[in-house]
mmCIF entry with sequence, helices, sheets and N, C-alpha, C, O atoms, coordinates in Angstrom:
data_MODEL
# 
_entry.id   MODEL 
# 
_entity.id                         1 
_entity.type                       polymer 
_entity.pdbx_number_of_molecules   1 
# 
_entity_poly.entity_id                      1 
_entity_poly.type                           'polypeptide(L)' 
_entity_poly.nstd_linkage                   no 
_entity_poly.nstd_monomer                   no 
_entity_poly.pdbx_seq_one_letter_code       
;(UNK)(UNK)(UNK)(UNK)(UNK)(UNK)(UNK)(UNK)(UNK)(UNK)(UNK)(UNK)(UNK)(UNK)(UNK)(UNK)
(UNK)(UNK)(UNK)(UNK)(UNK)(UNK)(UNK)(UNK)(UNK)(UNK)(UNK)(UNK)(UNK)(UNK)(UNK)(UNK)
(UNK)(UNK)(UNK)(UNK)(UNK)(UNK)(UNK)(UNK)(UNK)(UNK)(UNK)(UNK)(UNK)
;
_entity_poly.pdbx_seq_one_letter_code_can   XXXXXXXXXXXXXXXXXXXXXXXXXXXXXXXXXXXXXXXXXXXXX 
_entity_poly.pdbx_strand_id                 A 
# 
loop_
_entity_poly_seq.entity_id 
_entity_poly_seq.num 
_entity_poly_seq.mon_id 
_entity_poly_seq.hetero 
1 1  UNK n 
1 2  UNK n 
1 3  UNK n 
1 4  UNK n 
1 5  UNK n 
1 6  UNK n 
1 7  UNK n 
1 8  UNK n 
1 9  UNK n 
1 10 UNK n 
1 11 UNK n 
1 12 UNK n 
1 13 UNK n 
1 14 UNK n 
1 15 UNK n 
1 16 UNK n 
1 17 UNK n 
1 18 UNK n 
1 19 UNK n 
1 20 UNK n 
1 21 UNK n 
1 22 UNK n 
1 23 UNK n 
1 24 UNK n 
1 25 UNK n 
1 26 UNK n 
1 27 UNK n 
1 28 UNK n 
1 29 UNK n 
1 30 UNK n 
1 31 UNK n 
1 32 UNK n 
1 33 UNK n 
1 34 UNK n 
1 35 UNK n 
1 36 UNK n 
1 37 UNK n 
1 38 UNK n 
1 39 UNK n 
1 40 UNK n 
1 41 UNK n 
1 42 UNK n 
1 43 UNK n 
1 44 UNK n 
1 45 UNK n 
# 
_struct_asym.id          A 
_struct_asym.entity_id   1 
# 
loop_
_struct_conf.conf_type_id 
_struct_conf.id 
_struct_conf.pdbx_PDB_helix_id 
_struct_conf.beg_label_comp_id 
_struct_conf.beg_label_asym_id 
_struct_conf.beg_label_seq_id 
_struct_conf.pdbx_beg_PDB_ins_code 
_struct_conf.end_label_comp_id 
_struct_conf.end_label_asym_id 
_struct_conf.end_label_seq_id 
_struct_conf.pdbx_end_PDB_ins_code 
_struct_conf.beg_auth_comp_id 
_struct_conf.beg_auth_asym_id 
_struct_conf.beg_auth_seq_id 
_struct_conf.end_auth_comp_id 
_struct_conf.end_auth_asym_id 
_struct_conf.end_auth_seq_id 
_struct_conf.pdbx_PDB_helix_class 
_struct_conf.details 
_struct_conf.pdbx_PDB_helix_length 
HELX_P HELX_P1 AA1 UNK A 11 ? UNK A 28 ? UNK A 11 UNK A 28 1 ? 18 
HELX_P HELX_P2 AA2 UNK A 29 ? UNK A 33 ? UNK A 29 UNK A 33 3 ? 5  
HELX_P HELX_P3 AA3 UNK A 41 ? UNK A 44 ? UNK A 41 UNK A 44 1 ? 4  
# 
_struct_conf_type.id          HELX_P 
_struct_conf_type.criteria    ? 
_struct_conf_type.reference   ? 
# 
loop_
_atom_site.group_PDB 
_atom_site.id 
_atom_site.type_symbol 
_atom_site.label_atom_id 
_atom_site.label_alt_id 
_atom_site.label_comp_id 
_atom_site.label_asym_id 
_atom_site.label_entity_id 
_atom_site.label_seq_id 
_atom_site.pdbx_PDB_ins_code 
_atom_site.Cartn_x 
_atom_site.Cartn_y 
_atom_site.Cartn_z 
_atom_site.occupancy 
_atom_site.B_iso_or_equiv 
_atom_site.pdbx_formal_charge 
_atom_site.auth_seq_id 
_atom_site.auth_comp_id 
_atom_site.auth_asym_id 
_atom_site.auth_atom_id 
_atom_site.pdbx_PDB_model_num 
ATOM 1   N N  . UNK A 1 1  ? 15.212 -5.262  -23.899 1.00 0.00 ? 1  UNK A N  1 
ATOM 2   C CA . UNK A 1 1  ? 14.269 -4.921  -22.782 1.00 0.00 ? 1  UNK A CA 1 
ATOM 3   C C  . UNK A 1 1  ? 14.619 -5.849  -21.608 1.00 0.00 ? 1  UNK A C  1 
ATOM 4   O O  . UNK A 1 1  ? 14.789 -7.057  -21.775 1.00 0.00 ? 1  UNK A O  1 
ATOM 5   N N  . UNK A 1 2  ? 14.719 -5.260  -20.449 1.00 0.00 ? 2  UNK A N  1 
ATOM 6   C CA . UNK A 1 2  ? 15.151 -5.981  -19.228 1.00 0.00 ? 2  UNK A CA 1 
ATOM 7   C C  . UNK A 1 2  ? 13.861 -6.422  -18.490 1.00 0.00 ? 2  UNK A C  1 
ATOM 8   O O  . UNK A 1 2  ? 12.936 -5.624  -18.341 1.00 0.00 ? 2  UNK A O  1 
ATOM 9   N N  . UNK A 1 3  ? 13.801 -7.729  -18.017 1.00 0.00 ? 3  UNK A N  1 
ATOM 10  C CA . UNK A 1 3  ? 12.654 -8.202  -17.261 1.00 0.00 ? 3  UNK A CA 1 
ATOM 11  C C  . UNK A 1 3  ? 12.560 -7.557  -15.946 1.00 0.00 ? 3  UNK A C  1 
ATOM 12  O O  . UNK A 1 3  ? 13.568 -7.209  -15.331 1.00 0.00 ? 3  UNK A O  1 
ATOM 13  N N  . UNK A 1 4  ? 11.273 -7.378  -15.468 1.00 0.00 ? 4  UNK A N  1 
ATOM 14  C CA . UNK A 1 4  ? 10.998 -6.709  -14.220 1.00 0.00 ? 4  UNK A CA 1 
ATOM 15  C C  . UNK A 1 4  ? 10.560 -7.750  -13.185 1.00 0.00 ? 4  UNK A C  1 
ATOM 16  O O  . UNK A 1 4  ? 9.397  -8.152  -13.178 1.00 0.00 ? 4  UNK A O  1 
ATOM 17  N N  . UNK A 1 5  ? 11.441 -8.177  -12.340 1.00 0.00 ? 5  UNK A N  1 
ATOM 18  C CA . UNK A 1 5  ? 11.156 -9.210  -11.365 1.00 0.00 ? 5  UNK A CA 1 
ATOM 19  C C  . UNK A 1 5  ? 10.787 -8.606  -10.077 1.00 0.00 ? 5  UNK A C  1 
ATOM 20  O O  . UNK A 1 5  ? 11.639 -8.516  -9.193  1.00 0.00 ? 5  UNK A O  1 
ATOM 21  N N  . UNK A 1 6  ? 9.584  -8.183  -9.899  1.00 0.00 ? 6  UNK A N  1 
ATOM 22  C CA . UNK A 1 6  ? 9.146  -7.592  -8.600  1.00 0.00 ? 6  UNK A CA 1 
ATOM 23  C C  . UNK A 1 6  ? 8.354  -8.623  -7.848  1.00 0.00 ? 6  UNK A C  1 
ATOM 24  O O  . UNK A 1 6  ? 7.877  -9.596  -8.433  1.00 0.00 ? 6  UNK A O  1 
ATOM 25  N N  . UNK A 1 7  ? 8.208  -8.423  -6.558  1.00 0.00 ? 7  UNK A N  1 
ATOM 26  C CA . UNK A 1 7  ? 7.453  -9.292  -5.689  1.00 0.00 ? 7  UNK A CA 1 
ATOM 27  C C  . UNK A 1 7  ? 5.987  -9.180  -6.036  1.00 0.00 ? 7  UNK A C  1 
ATOM 28  O O  . UNK A 1 7  ? 5.447  -8.077  -5.947  1.00 0.00 ? 7  UNK A O  1 
ATOM 29  N N  . UNK A 1 8  ? 5.292  -10.259 -6.433  1.00 0.00 ? 8  UNK A N  1 
ATOM 30  C CA . UNK A 1 8  ? 3.900  -10.173 -6.760  1.00 0.00 ? 8  UNK A CA 1 
ATOM 31  C C  . UNK A 1 8  ? 2.985  -10.599 -5.575  1.00 0.00 ? 8  UNK A C  1 
ATOM 32  O O  . UNK A 1 8  ? 1.759  -10.532 -5.666  1.00 0.00 ? 8  UNK A O  1 
ATOM 33  N N  . UNK A 1 9  ? 3.620  -11.035 -4.475  1.00 0.00 ? 9  UNK A N  1 
ATOM 34  C CA . UNK A 1 9  ? 2.800  -11.454 -3.328  1.00 0.00 ? 9  UNK A CA 1 
ATOM 35  C C  . UNK A 1 9  ? 2.623  -10.263 -2.375  1.00 0.00 ? 9  UNK A C  1 
ATOM 36  O O  . UNK A 1 9  ? 3.614  -9.670  -1.949  1.00 0.00 ? 9  UNK A O  1 
ATOM 37  N N  . UNK A 1 10 ? 1.401  -9.910  -2.041  1.00 0.00 ? 10 UNK A N  1 
ATOM 38  C CA . UNK A 1 10 ? 1.166  -8.726  -1.170  1.00 0.00 ? 10 UNK A CA 1 
ATOM 39  C C  . UNK A 1 10 ? 1.764  -8.950  0.215   1.00 0.00 ? 10 UNK A C  1 
ATOM 40  O O  . UNK A 1 10 ? 1.733  -10.061 0.742   1.00 0.00 ? 10 UNK A O  1 
ATOM 41  N N  . UNK A 1 11 ? 2.308  -7.879  0.798   1.00 0.00 ? 11 UNK A N  1 
ATOM 42  C CA . UNK A 1 11 ? 2.921  -8.007  2.113   1.00 0.00 ? 11 UNK A CA 1 
ATOM 43  C C  . UNK A 1 11 ? 1.933  -8.487  3.166   1.00 0.00 ? 11 UNK A C  1 
ATOM 44  O O  . UNK A 1 11 ? 2.317  -9.247  4.054   1.00 0.00 ? 11 UNK A O  1 
ATOM 45  N N  . UNK A 1 12 ? 0.666  -8.066  3.095   1.00 0.00 ? 12 UNK A N  1 
ATOM 46  C CA . UNK A 1 12 ? -0.306 -8.437  4.021   1.00 0.00 ? 12 UNK A CA 1 
ATOM 47  C C  . UNK A 1 12 ? -0.534 -9.989  3.973   1.00 0.00 ? 12 UNK A C  1 
ATOM 48  O O  . UNK A 1 12 ? -0.766 -10.621 5.004   1.00 0.00 ? 12 UNK A O  1 
ATOM 49  N N  . UNK A 1 13 ? -0.463 -10.554 2.790   1.00 0.00 ? 13 UNK A N  1 
ATOM 50  C CA . UNK A 1 13 ? -0.571 -12.002 2.718   1.00 0.00 ? 13 UNK A CA 1 
ATOM 51  C C  . UNK A 1 13 ? 0.530  -12.765 3.343   1.00 0.00 ? 13 UNK A C  1 
ATOM 52  O O  . UNK A 1 13 ? 0.317  -13.787 3.995   1.00 0.00 ? 13 UNK A O  1 
ATOM 53  N N  . UNK A 1 14 ? 1.766  -12.246 3.134   1.00 0.00 ? 14 UNK A N  1 
ATOM 54  C CA . UNK A 1 14 ? 2.949  -12.827 3.778   1.00 0.00 ? 14 UNK A CA 1 
ATOM 55  C C  . UNK A 1 14 ? 2.827  -12.741 5.269   1.00 0.00 ? 14 UNK A C  1 
ATOM 56  O O  . UNK A 1 14 ? 3.068  -13.734 5.956   1.00 0.00 ? 14 UNK A O  1 
ATOM 57  N N  . UNK A 1 15 ? 2.455  -11.570 5.817   1.00 0.00 ? 15 UNK A N  1 
ATOM 58  C CA . UNK A 1 15 ? 2.316  -11.428 7.246   1.00 0.00 ? 15 UNK A CA 1 
ATOM 59  C C  . UNK A 1 15 ? 1.213  -12.309 7.789   1.00 0.00 ? 15 UNK A C  1 
ATOM 60  O O  . UNK A 1 15 ? 1.360  -12.906 8.856   1.00 0.00 ? 15 UNK A O  1 
ATOM 61  N N  . UNK A 1 16 ? 0.075  -12.401 7.044   1.00 0.00 ? 16 UNK A N  1 
ATOM 62  C CA . UNK A 1 16 ? -0.976 -13.269 7.509   1.00 0.00 ? 16 UNK A CA 1 
ATOM 63  C C  . UNK A 1 16 ? -0.627 -14.727 7.583   1.00 0.00 ? 16 UNK A C  1 
ATOM 64  O O  . UNK A 1 16 ? -0.956 -15.418 8.547   1.00 0.00 ? 16 UNK A O  1 
ATOM 65  N N  . UNK A 1 17 ? 0.052  -15.192 6.539   1.00 0.00 ? 17 UNK A N  1 
ATOM 66  C CA . UNK A 1 17 ? 0.488  -16.583 6.510   1.00 0.00 ? 17 UNK A CA 1 
ATOM 67  C C  . UNK A 1 17 ? 1.526  -16.857 7.635   1.00 0.00 ? 17 UNK A C  1 
ATOM 68  O O  . UNK A 1 17 ? 1.493  -17.907 8.276   1.00 0.00 ? 17 UNK A O  1 
ATOM 69  N N  . UNK A 1 18 ? 2.420  -15.913 7.852   1.00 0.00 ? 18 UNK A N  1 
ATOM 70  C CA . UNK A 1 18 ? 3.391  -16.101 8.903   1.00 0.00 ? 18 UNK A CA 1 
ATOM 71  C C  . UNK A 1 18 ? 2.700  -16.157 10.311  1.00 0.00 ? 18 UNK A C  1 
ATOM 72  O O  . UNK A 1 18 ? 3.035  -16.980 11.163  1.00 0.00 ? 18 UNK A O  1 
ATOM 73  N N  . UNK A 1 19 ? 1.749  -15.258 10.487  1.00 0.00 ? 19 UNK A N  1 
ATOM 74  C CA . UNK A 1 19 ? 1.005  -15.262 11.795  1.00 0.00 ? 19 UNK A CA 1 
ATOM 75  C C  . UNK A 1 19 ? 0.171  -16.551 11.946  1.00 0.00 ? 19 UNK A C  1 
ATOM 76  O O  . UNK A 1 19 ? 0.099  -17.109 13.041  1.00 0.00 ? 19 UNK A O  1 
ATOM 77  N N  . UNK A 1 20 ? -0.437 -17.010 10.892  1.00 0.00 ? 20 UNK A N  1 
ATOM 78  C CA . UNK A 1 20 ? -1.199 -18.246 10.978  1.00 0.00 ? 20 UNK A CA 1 
ATOM 79  C C  . UNK A 1 20 ? -0.265 -19.442 11.316  1.00 0.00 ? 20 UNK A C  1 
ATOM 80  O O  . UNK A 1 20 ? -0.630 -20.338 12.077  1.00 0.00 ? 20 UNK A O  1 
ATOM 81  N N  . UNK A 1 21 ? 0.946  -19.419 10.722  1.00 0.00 ? 21 UNK A N  1 
ATOM 82  C CA . UNK A 1 21 ? 1.925  -20.476 11.038  1.00 0.00 ? 21 UNK A CA 1 
ATOM 83  C C  . UNK A 1 21 ? 2.336  -20.461 12.505  1.00 0.00 ? 21 UNK A C  1 
ATOM 84  O O  . UNK A 1 21 ? 2.457  -21.501 13.151  1.00 0.00 ? 21 UNK A O  1 
ATOM 85  N N  . UNK A 1 22 ? 2.545  -19.253 13.005  1.00 0.00 ? 22 UNK A N  1 
ATOM 86  C CA . UNK A 1 22 ? 2.955  -19.142 14.429  1.00 0.00 ? 22 UNK A CA 1 
ATOM 87  C C  . UNK A 1 22 ? 1.819  -19.665 15.365  1.00 0.00 ? 22 UNK A C  1 
ATOM 88  O O  . UNK A 1 22 ? 2.058  -20.402 16.321  1.00 0.00 ? 22 UNK A O  1 
ATOM 89  N N  . UNK A 1 23 ? 0.562  -19.235 15.026  1.00 0.00 ? 23 UNK A N  1 
ATOM 90  C CA . UNK A 1 23 ? -0.642 -19.679 15.844  1.00 0.00 ? 23 UNK A CA 1 
ATOM 91  C C  . UNK A 1 23 ? -0.751 -21.171 15.796  1.00 0.00 ? 23 UNK A C  1 
ATOM 92  O O  . UNK A 1 23 ? -0.908 -21.821 16.830  1.00 0.00 ? 23 UNK A O  1 
ATOM 93  N N  . UNK A 1 24 ? -0.669 -21.730 14.601  1.00 0.00 ? 24 UNK A N  1 
ATOM 94  C CA . UNK A 1 24 ? -0.830 -23.179 14.469  1.00 0.00 ? 24 UNK A CA 1 
ATOM 95  C C  . UNK A 1 24 ? 0.273  -23.952 15.240  1.00 0.00 ? 24 UNK A C  1 
ATOM 96  O O  . UNK A 1 24 ? 0.021  -24.973 15.880  1.00 0.00 ? 24 UNK A O  1 
ATOM 97  N N  . UNK A 1 25 ? 1.481  -23.419 15.143  1.00 0.00 ? 25 UNK A N  1 
ATOM 98  C CA . UNK A 1 25 ? 2.638  -24.038 15.941  1.00 0.00 ? 25 UNK A CA 1 
ATOM 99  C C  . UNK A 1 25 ? 2.358  -23.953 17.426  1.00 0.00 ? 25 UNK A C  1 
ATOM 100 O O  . UNK A 1 25 ? 2.543  -24.933 18.149  1.00 0.00 ? 25 UNK A O  1 
ATOM 101 N N  . UNK A 1 26 ? 1.911  -22.783 17.898  1.00 0.00 ? 26 UNK A N  1 
ATOM 102 C CA . UNK A 1 26 ? 1.603  -22.656 19.329  1.00 0.00 ? 26 UNK A CA 1 
ATOM 103 C C  . UNK A 1 26 ? 0.505  -23.591 19.754  1.00 0.00 ? 26 UNK A C  1 
ATOM 104 O O  . UNK A 1 26 ? 0.607  -24.177 20.831  1.00 0.00 ? 26 UNK A O  1 
ATOM 105 N N  . UNK A 1 27 ? -0.574 -23.773 18.951  1.00 0.00 ? 27 UNK A N  1 
ATOM 106 C CA . UNK A 1 27 ? -1.572 -24.708 19.242  1.00 0.00 ? 27 UNK A CA 1 
ATOM 107 C C  . UNK A 1 27 ? -1.118 -26.149 19.248  1.00 0.00 ? 27 UNK A C  1 
ATOM 108 O O  . UNK A 1 27 ? -1.557 -26.952 20.072  1.00 0.00 ? 27 UNK A O  1 
ATOM 109 N N  . UNK A 1 28 ? -0.227 -26.471 18.313  1.00 0.00 ? 28 UNK A N  1 
ATOM 110 C CA . UNK A 1 28 ? 0.370  -27.830 18.323  1.00 0.00 ? 28 UNK A CA 1 
ATOM 111 C C  . UNK A 1 28 ? 1.116  -28.069 19.591  1.00 0.00 ? 28 UNK A C  1 
ATOM 112 O O  . UNK A 1 28 ? 0.992  -29.133 20.198  1.00 0.00 ? 28 UNK A O  1 
ATOM 113 N N  . UNK A 1 29 ? 1.909  -27.076 20.015  1.00 0.00 ? 29 UNK A N  1 
ATOM 114 C CA . UNK A 1 29 ? 2.752  -27.242 21.233  1.00 0.00 ? 29 UNK A CA 1 
ATOM 115 C C  . UNK A 1 29 ? 1.829  -27.420 22.451  1.00 0.00 ? 29 UNK A C  1 
ATOM 116 O O  . UNK A 1 29 ? 2.059  -28.270 23.312  1.00 0.00 ? 29 UNK A O  1 
ATOM 117 N N  . UNK A 1 30 ? 0.776  -26.586 22.492  1.00 0.00 ? 30 UNK A N  1 
ATOM 118 C CA . UNK A 1 30 ? -0.132 -26.663 23.676  1.00 0.00 ? 30 UNK A CA 1 
ATOM 119 C C  . UNK A 1 30 ? -0.929 -27.924 23.702  1.00 0.00 ? 30 UNK A C  1 
ATOM 120 O O  . UNK A 1 30 ? -1.041 -28.546 24.759  1.00 0.00 ? 30 UNK A O  1 
ATOM 121 N N  . UNK A 1 31 ? -1.512 -28.353 22.554  1.00 0.00 ? 31 UNK A N  1 
ATOM 122 C CA . UNK A 1 31 ? -2.496 -29.430 22.546  1.00 0.00 ? 31 UNK A CA 1 
ATOM 123 C C  . UNK A 1 31 ? -1.822 -30.790 22.190  1.00 0.00 ? 31 UNK A C  1 
ATOM 124 O O  . UNK A 1 31 ? -2.271 -31.833 22.667  1.00 0.00 ? 31 UNK A O  1 
ATOM 125 N N  . UNK A 1 32 ? -0.794 -30.783 21.391  1.00 0.00 ? 32 UNK A N  1 
ATOM 126 C CA . UNK A 1 32 ? -0.260 -32.075 20.873  1.00 0.00 ? 32 UNK A CA 1 
ATOM 127 C C  . UNK A 1 32 ? 1.031  -32.455 21.588  1.00 0.00 ? 32 UNK A C  1 
ATOM 128 O O  . UNK A 1 32 ? 1.126  -33.550 22.142  1.00 0.00 ? 32 UNK A O  1 
ATOM 129 N N  . UNK A 1 33 ? 1.978  -31.614 21.585  1.00 0.00 ? 33 UNK A N  1 
ATOM 130 C CA . UNK A 1 33 ? 3.342  -32.054 21.989  1.00 0.00 ? 33 UNK A CA 1 
ATOM 131 C C  . UNK A 1 33 ? 3.485  -32.109 23.528  1.00 0.00 ? 33 UNK A C  1 
ATOM 132 O O  . UNK A 1 33 ? 4.176  -33.008 24.008  1.00 0.00 ? 33 UNK A O  1 
ATOM 133 N N  . UNK A 1 34 ? 2.897  -31.236 24.308  1.00 0.00 ? 34 UNK A N  1 
ATOM 134 C CA . UNK A 1 34 ? 3.082  -31.215 25.710  1.00 0.00 ? 34 UNK A CA 1 
ATOM 135 C C  . UNK A 1 34 ? 2.108  -32.011 26.475  1.00 0.00 ? 34 UNK A C  1 
ATOM 136 O O  . UNK A 1 34 ? 2.474  -32.548 27.520  1.00 0.00 ? 34 UNK A O  1 
ATOM 137 N N  . UNK A 1 35 ? 0.889  -32.136 26.044  1.00 0.00 ? 35 UNK A N  1 
ATOM 138 C CA . UNK A 1 35 ? -0.182 -32.801 26.763  1.00 0.00 ? 35 UNK A CA 1 
ATOM 139 C C  . UNK A 1 35 ? -0.702 -32.021 27.972  1.00 0.00 ? 35 UNK A C  1 
ATOM 140 O O  . UNK A 1 35 ? -1.243 -32.581 28.926  1.00 0.00 ? 35 UNK A O  1 
ATOM 141 N N  . UNK A 1 36 ? -0.501 -30.642 27.882  1.00 0.00 ? 36 UNK A N  1 
ATOM 142 C CA . UNK A 1 36 ? -0.869 -29.794 28.955  1.00 0.00 ? 36 UNK A CA 1 
ATOM 143 C C  . UNK A 1 36 ? -2.430 -29.705 29.110  1.00 0.00 ? 36 UNK A C  1 
ATOM 144 O O  . UNK A 1 36 ? -2.964 -29.572 30.211  1.00 0.00 ? 36 UNK A O  1 
ATOM 145 N N  . UNK A 1 37 ? -3.094 -29.785 27.975  1.00 0.00 ? 37 UNK A N  1 
ATOM 146 C CA . UNK A 1 37 ? -4.578 -29.624 28.007  1.00 0.00 ? 37 UNK A CA 1 
ATOM 147 C C  . UNK A 1 37 ? -5.235 -31.018 27.878  1.00 0.00 ? 37 UNK A C  1 
ATOM 148 O O  . UNK A 1 37 ? -6.083 -31.368 28.700  1.00 0.00 ? 37 UNK A O  1 
ATOM 149 N N  . UNK A 1 38 ? -4.872 -31.781 26.906  1.00 0.00 ? 38 UNK A N  1 
ATOM 150 C CA . UNK A 1 38 ? -5.474 -33.103 26.725  1.00 0.00 ? 38 UNK A CA 1 
ATOM 151 C C  . UNK A 1 38 ? -4.531 -34.218 27.102  1.00 0.00 ? 38 UNK A C  1 
ATOM 152 O O  . UNK A 1 38 ? -3.324 -34.172 26.865  1.00 0.00 ? 38 UNK A O  1 
ATOM 153 N N  . UNK A 1 39 ? -5.142 -35.227 27.702  1.00 0.00 ? 39 UNK A N  1 
ATOM 154 C CA . UNK A 1 39 ? -4.328 -36.388 28.115  1.00 0.00 ? 39 UNK A CA 1 
ATOM 155 C C  . UNK A 1 39 ? -5.128 -37.643 27.919  1.00 0.00 ? 39 UNK A C  1 
ATOM 156 O O  . UNK A 1 39 ? -6.357 -37.581 27.906  1.00 0.00 ? 39 UNK A O  1 
ATOM 157 N N  . UNK A 1 40 ? -4.504 -38.755 27.769  1.00 0.00 ? 40 UNK A N  1 
ATOM 158 C CA . UNK A 1 40 ? -5.167 -40.004 27.618  1.00 0.00 ? 40 UNK A CA 1 
ATOM 159 C C  . UNK A 1 40 ? -5.791 -40.190 26.263  1.00 0.00 ? 40 UNK A C  1 
ATOM 160 O O  . UNK A 1 40 ? -5.194 -39.884 25.231  1.00 0.00 ? 40 UNK A O  1 
ATOM 161 N N  . UNK A 1 41 ? -6.999 -40.694 26.284  1.00 0.00 ? 41 UNK A N  1 
ATOM 162 C CA . UNK A 1 41 ? -7.775 -41.013 25.045  1.00 0.00 ? 41 UNK A CA 1 
ATOM 163 C C  . UNK A 1 41 ? -8.011 -39.760 24.242  1.00 0.00 ? 41 UNK A C  1 
ATOM 164 O O  . UNK A 1 41 ? -7.866 -39.772 23.019  1.00 0.00 ? 41 UNK A O  1 
ATOM 165 N N  . UNK A 1 42 ? -8.380 -38.649 24.918  1.00 0.00 ? 42 UNK A N  1 
ATOM 166 C CA . UNK A 1 42 ? -8.646 -37.434 24.202  1.00 0.00 ? 42 UNK A CA 1 
ATOM 167 C C  . UNK A 1 42 ? -7.421 -36.938 23.375  1.00 0.00 ? 42 UNK A C  1 
ATOM 168 O O  . UNK A 1 42 ? -7.566 -36.420 22.268  1.00 0.00 ? 42 UNK A O  1 
ATOM 169 N N  . UNK A 1 43 ? -6.278 -37.112 23.932  1.00 0.00 ? 43 UNK A N  1 
ATOM 170 C CA . UNK A 1 43 ? -5.062 -36.678 23.231  1.00 0.00 ? 43 UNK A CA 1 
ATOM 171 C C  . UNK A 1 43 ? -4.777 -37.596 22.050  1.00 0.00 ? 43 UNK A C  1 
ATOM 172 O O  . UNK A 1 43 ? -4.319 -37.152 20.997  1.00 0.00 ? 43 UNK A O  1 
ATOM 173 N N  . UNK A 1 44 ? -5.054 -38.875 22.241  1.00 0.00 ? 44 UNK A N  1 
ATOM 174 C CA . UNK A 1 44 ? -4.833 -39.917 21.193  1.00 0.00 ? 44 UNK A CA 1 
ATOM 175 C C  . UNK A 1 44 ? -5.697 -39.575 19.957  1.00 0.00 ? 44 UNK A C  1 
ATOM 176 O O  . UNK A 1 44 ? -5.241 -39.706 18.821  1.00 0.00 ? 44 UNK A O  1 
ATOM 177 N N  . UNK A 1 45 ? -6.931 -39.143 20.193  1.00 0.00 ? 45 UNK A N  1 
ATOM 178 C CA . UNK A 1 45 ? -7.821 -38.792 19.051  1.00 0.00 ? 45 UNK A CA 1 
ATOM 179 C C  . UNK A 1 45 ? -7.361 -37.608 18.414  1.00 0.00 ? 45 UNK A C  1 
ATOM 180 O O  . UNK A 1 45 ? -7.967 -37.154 17.443  1.00 0.00 ? 45 UNK A O  1 
# 
């Protein structure tokens, strides 16, 4: 008997996690890395 190695992760979950990663990275760039929105003490916090 040959094992059946199929993908058990739903495609919608993969797409959702990828989308969340992109949104989180964009928020990091906007709020943390560039200082475009927050500056000074607020950015430090």
